[in-house]
C-alpha positions as CSV (number, residue, x, y, z in Angstrom):
1,M,225.3,333.7,33.5
2,F,226.5,335.8,30.6
3,K,229.3,338.3,31.4
4,K,230.4,341.1,29.2
5,T,234.0,340.8,28.0
6,H,236.4,343.6,28.9
7,C,238.1,345.9,26.4
8,L,241.3,344.2,25.8
9,A,242.9,347.1,23.9
10,C,242.5,349.4,26.8
11,F,243.9,346.9,29.3
12,I,246.8,346.0,27.1
13,A,247.7,349.7,26.5
14,L,247.5,350.5,30.2
15,V,248.8,347.3,31.8
16,P,250.9,345.2,29.4
17,I,251.2,342.4,31.9
18,M,250.5,338.8,30.6
19,S,249.2,337.6,34.0
20,L,246.6,340.3,34.1
21,A,245.6,339.6,30.5
22,Q,245.1,336.0,31.4
23,E,242.8,337.0,34.3
24,I,240.8,339.1,32.0
25,F,240.4,336.3,29.5
26,S,239.3,333.8,32.2
27,E,236.5,336.1,33.3
28,S,235.0,336.8,29.9
29,S,232.7,334.9,27.5
30,P,234.8,333.2,24.8
31,N,234.9,334.3,21.2
32,F,234.2,331.9,18.3
33,L,235.7,332.0,14.9
34,V,234.2,329.3,12.6
35,I,235.8,328.7,9.2
36,M,233.6,326.5,7.1
37,T,234.6,325.4,3.6
38,D,232.4,324.1,0.8
39,D,232.8,320.6,-0.7
40,Q,236.1,319.9,1.1
41,G,236.7,316.2,1.7
42,K,238.7,315.2,4.7
43,W,241.3,313.7,2.4
44,A,242.0,317.2,1.0
45,L,244.1,318.5,3.8
46,G,247.9,318.5,4.4
47,Q,247.3,316.7,7.7
48,Y,246.3,313.6,5.7
49,D,248.5,314.1,2.6
50,P,251.7,316.2,3.0
51,R,251.7,317.0,-0.7
52,I,248.7,319.3,-0.1
53,R,250.0,322.6,1.2
54,T,248.0,323.7,4.3
55,P,250.6,325.0,6.8
56,N,248.2,327.2,8.7
57,I,245.5,324.6,9.1
58,N,248.3,322.2,10.1
59,Y,249.4,324.6,12.8
60,L,245.8,324.6,14.2
61,A,245.7,320.8,14.1
62,E,249.2,320.3,15.6
63,N,248.4,322.7,18.5
64,G,244.7,322.0,18.9
65,V,242.4,319.1,18.7
66,R,241.9,317.2,15.5
67,F,238.9,314.9,15.1
68,D,239.7,312.2,12.6
69,E,236.2,310.6,12.6
70,A,234.1,313.6,11.9
71,I,231.2,313.4,9.4
72,A,228.5,315.6,8.0
73,P,224.9,314.6,8.8
74,V,224.0,314.7,5.1
75,P,226.3,314.9,2.1
76,V,225.0,318.1,0.4
77,C,225.2,321.7,1.4
78,S,221.9,323.2,2.5
79,P,220.8,320.5,4.9
80,A,224.3,320.1,6.3
81,R,224.4,323.8,7.0
82,A,220.9,323.8,8.5
83,S,222.0,320.9,10.8
84,F,225.1,322.9,11.8
85,F,223.0,326.0,12.8
86,T,220.2,324.0,14.5
87,G,222.0,321.0,15.9
88,K,219.4,318.7,14.4
89,T,219.0,316.1,11.7
90,P,217.4,316.9,8.3
91,S,214.4,314.7,9.4
92,Q,213.9,317.2,12.3
93,H,214.4,320.6,10.6
94,G,213.1,319.6,7.2
95,V,215.9,320.7,4.8
96,H,216.9,317.5,2.9
97,D,218.6,318.8,-0.3
98,F,220.2,321.9,-1.6
99,L,217.8,324.8,-1.8
100,S,217.2,326.7,-5.0
101,T,215.6,330.1,-4.8
102,S,214.2,329.9,-8.3
103,D,212.3,326.6,-7.9
104,S,212.0,326.0,-4.1
105,G,208.6,324.9,-2.9
106,Q,208.6,327.4,0.0
107,H,210.5,330.2,1.7
108,N,211.6,330.4,5.3
109,W,212.5,326.7,5.6
110,L,213.9,327.3,9.1
111,E,211.2,329.6,10.3
112,D,210.3,327.4,13.3
113,E,213.9,326.6,14.3
114,K,216.1,328.3,16.8
115,L,219.6,328.7,15.4
116,I,222.8,328.9,17.4
117,S,223.4,332.3,15.8
118,E,220.1,333.5,17.4
119,E,221.0,332.0,20.8
120,L,224.4,333.7,20.8
121,S,222.9,337.0,19.6
122,Q,220.2,337.1,22.3
123,K,222.9,336.4,25.0
124,G,224.9,339.5,24.0
125,Y,227.3,338.2,21.3
126,S,228.1,340.2,18.3
127,V,227.4,337.7,15.5
128,G,228.5,337.9,11.9
129,L,228.4,335.7,8.8
130,F,230.7,336.2,5.8
131,G,230.1,334.1,2.7
132,K,227.8,331.2,2.0
133,W,224.6,330.9,4.0
134,H,222.5,328.6,1.9
135,A,220.6,327.1,4.8
136,D,217.5,328.9,3.5
137,T,216.3,330.6,0.3
138,R,216.7,334.2,-0.7
139,E,220.2,334.5,0.8
140,W,220.3,338.3,0.1
141,I,217.7,339.0,2.8
142,H,219.3,340.1,6.0
143,R,218.8,337.8,9.0
144,K,218.3,340.0,12.0
145,E,220.3,337.9,14.5
146,F,223.4,338.7,12.5
147,D,225.0,342.1,13.2
148,E,226.8,341.7,9.9
149,F,225.3,339.5,7.2
150,L,227.6,339.5,4.2
151,T,226.3,337.0,1.7
152,Y,225.5,336.6,-2.0
153,D,223.0,338.2,-4.2
154,E,222.1,335.9,-7.1
155,R,219.2,337.9,-8.5
156,E,221.1,339.4,-11.3
157,P,224.0,337.0,-12.0
158,G,222.3,333.7,-11.1
159,W,223.3,330.9,-8.8
160,I,226.9,330.5,-10.2
161,N,227.7,334.0,-8.7
162,Q,228.6,332.7,-5.3
163,Y,231.1,330.2,-6.7
164,R,233.2,332.6,-8.7
165,H,236.6,332.3,-7.0
166,S,237.8,335.5,-8.7
167,G,236.4,338.3,-10.8
168,T,233.2,340.2,-10.0
169,V,231.0,338.8,-7.4
170,H,227.6,340.2,-6.3
171,F,227.2,340.4,-2.6
172,S,224.5,341.5,-0.2
173,R,225.6,343.3,2.9
174,N,222.8,343.4,5.4
175,G,220.3,343.4,2.6
176,V,222.1,346.1,0.5
177,P,223.6,345.0,-2.9
178,E,227.3,345.3,-3.2
179,K,229.9,344.3,-5.9
180,Y,233.4,343.2,-5.4
181,T,236.1,342.4,-8.0
182,G,239.1,340.3,-7.0
183,I,239.7,337.1,-5.0
184,Q,236.4,336.8,-3.1
185,A,238.0,334.6,-0.3
186,R,240.3,337.5,0.6
187,F,237.3,339.9,0.6
188,L,235.4,337.8,3.0
189,T,238.4,337.4,5.2
190,E,239.1,341.1,5.3
191,N,235.5,341.8,6.2
192,A,235.5,339.2,9.0
193,I,238.6,340.9,10.5
194,K,236.9,344.3,10.4
195,F,233.9,342.8,12.1
196,I,236.1,341.4,14.9
197,D,237.5,344.9,15.4
198,R,234.0,346.4,15.6
199,A,232.9,343.9,18.3
200,K,235.1,345.8,20.8
201,T,233.7,345.0,24.3
202,K,231.3,342.3,23.2
203,P,232.2,338.7,22.6
204,F,232.0,337.8,19.0
205,A,230.9,334.8,16.9
206,A,232.2,335.1,13.4
207,F,231.2,332.5,10.8
208,V,233.5,332.7,7.8
209,M,231.8,330.5,5.2
210,L,234.1,330.2,2.2
211,T,232.8,328.7,-1.1
212,Q,236.2,327.1,-2.0
213,P,237.0,324.4,-3.1
214,H,233.5,324.0,-4.7
215,F,233.1,323.7,-8.4
216,P,233.9,325.4,-10.9
217,F,237.5,324.1,-11.0
218,S,238.9,327.2,-12.6
219,A,239.9,330.8,-12.0
220,L,242.0,330.0,-8.9
221,P,245.3,332.0,-8.6
222,E,247.7,330.6,-11.2
223,R,250.6,330.8,-8.8
224,L,248.9,328.1,-6.7
225,V,247.4,326.1,-9.6
226,E,250.8,325.7,-11.4
227,S,252.4,324.1,-8.4
228,Y,249.8,321.3,-8.3
229,R,249.7,320.5,-12.1
230,S,252.5,318.0,-11.9
231,I,251.3,316.1,-8.8
232,G,247.5,316.7,-8.7
233,S,246.6,313.5,-10.5
234,E,249.0,311.5,-8.3
235,I,247.2,312.8,-5.2
236,V,243.8,311.6,-6.5
237,R,244.0,309.1,-9.3
238,L,241.0,308.9,-11.5
239,E,239.1,305.7,-10.9
240,K,237.5,304.6,-14.1
241,E,234.6,302.6,-12.8
242,G,232.0,304.1,-10.5
243,S,230.6,301.9,-7.8
244,L,227.0,302.7,-8.7
245,K,227.7,302.4,-12.4
246,N,224.4,300.8,-13.2
247,R,222.5,303.5,-11.4
248,N,224.4,306.7,-12.4
249,D,222.3,309.6,-13.7
250,P,224.0,310.8,-16.9
251,A,223.0,314.3,-16.0
252,Q,225.3,314.2,-13.0
253,D,229.0,315.0,-13.0
254,S,230.2,311.4,-13.4
255,L,233.5,310.8,-15.0
256,T,232.5,307.3,-16.0
257,S,230.1,308.7,-18.7
258,E,232.3,311.5,-20.0
259,E,235.6,310.2,-21.5
260,E,236.9,313.7,-22.1
261,F,236.7,314.5,-18.4
262,E,239.5,312.0,-17.8
263,L,241.8,314.3,-19.8
264,A,240.8,317.3,-17.7
265,H,241.1,315.4,-14.4
266,A,244.7,316.6,-13.7
267,E,243.7,320.2,-14.2
268,N,240.5,319.8,-12.1
269,I,242.6,318.4,-9.2
270,A,245.2,321.2,-9.6
271,Q,242.4,323.8,-9.4
272,Y,240.7,322.0,-6.5
273,L,243.9,321.8,-4.4
274,A,244.9,325.3,-5.3
275,A,241.5,326.3,-3.7
276,V,242.4,324.4,-0.6
277,T,245.8,326.2,-0.3
278,L,244.0,329.6,-0.9
279,I,241.7,328.7,2.0
280,D,244.8,328.0,4.1
281,E,246.1,331.4,3.4
282,Q,242.9,332.9,4.7
283,V,243.2,330.8,7.8
284,G,246.6,332.3,8.4
285,Q,245.3,335.8,8.0
286,L,242.5,335.2,10.4
287,F,244.7,333.5,12.9
288,D,247.2,336.4,12.7
289,A,244.4,338.9,13.3
290,I,243.2,337.1,16.4
291,E,246.7,336.7,17.8
292,S,247.9,340.2,17.1
293,R,244.8,341.7,18.8
294,G,245.5,339.7,22.0
295,L,242.4,337.6,21.5
296,L,243.9,334.2,21.1
297,E,243.7,333.2,24.7
298,N,239.9,333.6,24.7
299,T,238.9,332.5,21.2
300,Y,237.9,329.1,19.8
301,I,238.9,328.7,16.2
302,I,236.9,325.9,14.5
303,Y,237.9,324.7,11.1
304,T,235.5,322.4,9.2
305,S,233.6,321.8,6.0
306,D,229.9,321.3,5.2
307,H,230.4,317.8,3.8
308,G,232.9,315.7,1.8
309,H,233.7,315.5,-1.9
310,M,234.7,313.0,-4.5
311,T,237.1,314.4,-7.1
312,G,237.8,311.3,-9.1
313,Q,237.3,308.7,-6.4
314,Y,235.0,306.0,-7.6
315,G,235.1,307.7,-11.0
316,L,232.9,310.4,-9.7
317,Y,232.9,314.2,-9.2
318,G,230.6,315.5,-6.5
319,K,229.1,314.4,-3.2
320,G,225.9,312.6,-2.2
321,N,224.0,313.8,-5.4
322,A,226.8,312.6,-7.7
323,T,224.9,309.3,-8.3
324,R,221.4,308.0,-8.7
325,P,220.3,306.8,-6.2
326,Q,222.0,309.3,-3.9
327,N,225.0,308.0,-2.1
328,L,226.3,308.1,1.5
329,Y,229.9,307.2,0.6
330,Q,232.6,307.8,3.3
331,E,234.2,310.3,0.8
332,S,230.9,312.2,0.7
333,I,230.4,312.5,4.4
334,N,233.9,312.5,6.0
335,I,234.9,316.1,6.8
336,P,237.9,317.8,8.4
337,L,237.3,319.2,11.9
338,V,240.0,321.0,14.0
339,I,239.4,323.1,17.1
340,L,242.0,325.3,18.7
341,G,241.1,327.2,21.8
342,P,242.1,328.3,25.3
343,K,244.4,325.7,26.8
344,N,242.4,325.3,30.0
345,V,239.7,323.6,27.8
346,A,241.1,322.7,24.4
347,K,244.1,320.7,25.5
348,G,246.2,320.2,22.4
349,P,247.8,318.6,20.7
350,Q,245.2,315.8,20.5
351,I,244.0,313.5,17.8
352,R,240.6,312.2,18.7
353,K,239.1,309.0,17.2
354,E,235.5,309.3,18.6
355,F,232.6,309.4,16.2
356,V,231.6,313.1,16.0
357,N,229.1,314.9,13.7
358,L,228.8,318.4,12.4
359,Y,225.6,318.9,14.6
360,D,227.8,318.3,17.7
361,L,229.0,321.8,17.4
362,F,225.7,323.3,18.4
363,P,225.8,321.9,22.0
364,T,229.5,322.5,22.1
365,F,228.9,326.3,21.5
366,V,226.3,326.2,24.2
367,E,228.5,324.7,26.8
368,L,231.6,326.7,25.9
369,S,229.7,330.0,25.9
370,G,227.7,329.3,29.1
371,I,224.5,330.5,27.5
372,E,221.1,329.3,28.6
373,L,219.0,328.1,25.7
374,M,215.7,329.8,25.1
375,T,214.1,326.5,24.1
376,E,215.0,322.9,25.1
377,Y,217.6,321.3,22.8
378,I,216.2,318.1,21.3
379,G,218.8,317.3,18.7
380,P,221.2,314.3,18.6
381,G,224.3,316.4,19.1
382,K,226.8,315.8,21.9
383,S,229.0,318.4,23.4
384,L,232.7,318.0,22.4
385,V,233.9,319.8,25.5
386,P,234.9,316.6,27.3
387,L,236.9,315.5,24.3
388,L,238.6,318.9,24.0
389,K,239.6,318.6,27.7
390,G,241.3,315.3,26.9
391,Q,238.8,313.1,28.8
392,I,238.2,309.5,27.8
393,P,234.5,308.9,28.0
394,E,233.4,305.3,28.6
395,K,230.8,305.7,25.9
396,F,230.6,308.7,23.5
397,R,229.0,307.3,20.3
398,R,229.0,303.7,19.1
399,Y,227.6,304.4,15.6
400,Q,227.8,307.1,13.0
401,Y,224.5,308.2,11.4
402,A,223.7,310.2,8.3
403,E,220.8,310.6,5.9
404,Y,219.9,312.1,2.6
405,G,216.3,312.2,1.7
406,N,214.9,308.7,1.7
407,A,218.4,307.2,2.3
408,R,219.7,306.6,5.8
409,M,223.1,305.3,7.0
410,V,224.6,303.7,10.1
411,H,228.2,302.3,10.5
412,D,230.5,301.3,13.3
413,G,233.7,301.9,11.4
414,N,233.8,298.4,10.1
415,L,230.3,297.4,8.9
416,K,228.0,299.9,7.1
417,L,224.3,299.8,6.3
418,V,222.6,302.1,3.8
419,R,218.8,301.9,3.7
420,Y,216.7,303.3,0.9
421,Y,213.1,303.8,1.8
422,K,210.7,303.4,-1.2
423,K,207.8,305.6,-2.1
424,E,205.5,302.6,-2.5
425,P,204.5,300.6,-0.6
426,K,205.0,303.0,2.3
427,N,207.8,302.2,4.7
428,S,209.2,299.5,2.5
429,F,212.9,299.7,1.9
430,E,216.1,298.2,0.4
431,D,219.1,297.5,2.6
432,I,222.6,297.6,1.2
433,W,225.6,296.5,3.3
434,F,229.3,297.4,2.9
435,Q,232.5,296.2,4.6
436,L,234.7,299.3,5.4
437,G,238.4,299.4,6.0
438,R,240.0,299.5,2.6
439,K,240.2,301.8,-0.3
440,G,237.2,301.5,-2.6
441,S,235.4,299.4,-0.1
442,E,232.0,300.8,-1.1
443,R,232.4,299.8,-4.7
444,S,230.7,296.5,-4.1
445,P,228.0,295.7,-1.6
446,I,228.3,292.5,0.5
447,P,225.6,290.0,1.4
448,L,223.6,290.5,4.6
449,P,226.1,289.6,7.4
450,K,224.9,286.6,9.4
451,N,225.9,287.8,12.8
452,N,224.6,289.8,15.8
453,S,226.3,293.0,14.6
454,S,224.0,293.4,11.6
455,A,220.8,293.0,13.7
456,E,222.1,295.4,16.3
457,M,222.9,298.0,13.5
458,V,219.4,297.7,12.1
459,H,217.9,298.2,15.5
460,A,220.3,301.2,16.1
461,L,219.3,302.8,12.8
462,E,215.6,302.5,13.5
463,T,215.9,303.6,17.1
464,F,218.0,306.6,16.3
465,F,215.7,308.0,13.6
466,S,212.5,307.2,15.5
467,K,213.9,309.6,18.1
468,Y,215.4,312.2,15.9
469,E,212.7,312.7,13.3
470,S,209.4,314.5,13.1
471,Q,206.3,313.3,11.4
472,E,206.3,316.5,9.3
473,H,209.9,316.4,8.1
474,S,210.8,312.7,8.1
475,G,213.0,311.6,5.2
476,R,210.8,308.4,5.0
477,K,208.1,310.7,3.6
478,I,210.4,312.8,1.4
479,W,208.0,312.7,-1.5
480,E,205.4,314.6,0.6
481,Q,207.9,317.4,1.4
482,P,208.0,320.8,-0.3
483,K,210.3,320.8,-3.3
484,H,213.9,321.8,-2.6
485,N,215.1,322.2,-6.3
486,S,214.3,320.8,-9.7
487,M,216.8,318.0,-9.5
488,E,216.1,316.5,-6.1
489,A,218.1,313.3,-5.6
490,W,215.1,311.1,-5.0
491,R,212.8,312.2,-7.8
């Protein structure tokens, strides 16, 4: 059952005794602070490359639970975010590519879905979102389940507005236009902290959705950029040949087709990594706010990204839509995921190697909060609570699955299958196999493996999506779906 949290400020002022505070924490519903970045590959974190300065995120990872095999269910923003909020696959909720308000085929893409934000709100949580929503169109319209909905207003400045790392950015606060001039990541962080203070006696769920380190690779603080200029191109060396060279779309951000981009690579990497360090500074501010208010013992801090990113790897810039046909490269789907929380549940430090997916956070929120869902959950997500507790499940997940429109993927960490369904004849497809395990392993496909593993993986792929797809939204029928944008990856 849902229980109201107590007013910590009052108790701390009257009875500054740690044991009593711990009793208060144990009786209350936990708080959630989610920090989601935009286009951050797993590789772009100090935990995996010490040349990248992320001391605050490192602190979370070194004291919490780090998931080294986390992926996004789809390597592009809108469907990944829709999957995060619904706990479902794109073939269930129907968002398969990034959504463009100007040329979307419909509004209210998630009208029939129950979001975790709605579930938490209906159970008494104070729910706020700060930054990028993009799981639906017309972002400036206030979603009622959010007590605070601070997002972007692109109507006047256009779509690039939300990606301005500094300068004047047009926001929408609960449907009311608002402008801010400065470093927008700091603005969002400050507003999230104010929201936490306003929650008072209610448990809170704050979603801080930063747009860094997304393109454009410019206008980041010079004090951060300068420090990466001498080492950026060493951290990510520009690979001069793309693995899908014969199928690249020249309209995409492919370094293989633009020689001048090679000269700009070092600067792009310096800006990209400066954005990562800027994010880390916001993580420190948020962590300090939680700790200084006495909320740390009852708050789960989740750090993740919507999907991965290639910044010179394979000679490409971008994610799943950086190539034609769309790709499901490991660099496009691998994401950072770190959870720090109450020690009776999140028993850190741990490094977990199980296959986990962004949509696993939906059932994880449900279990940690103790809420009862209004409708039955039918997604593929698995609660991460047993892993947080340090348990060793006999079988958590044998395969990783992802999709992007008519493309679907399964891998076991060693062998990988990517299937592209064709428009005609219906249900026909092309299978491409890769051997994972080394750098650039997806540059060249391998012949169909002649062993039981390949047959088992084909069966697993078909079984998984037959269970977690709907006839209305299936990616196998992507050409019959409403238009997402004018540059859909499969058109």
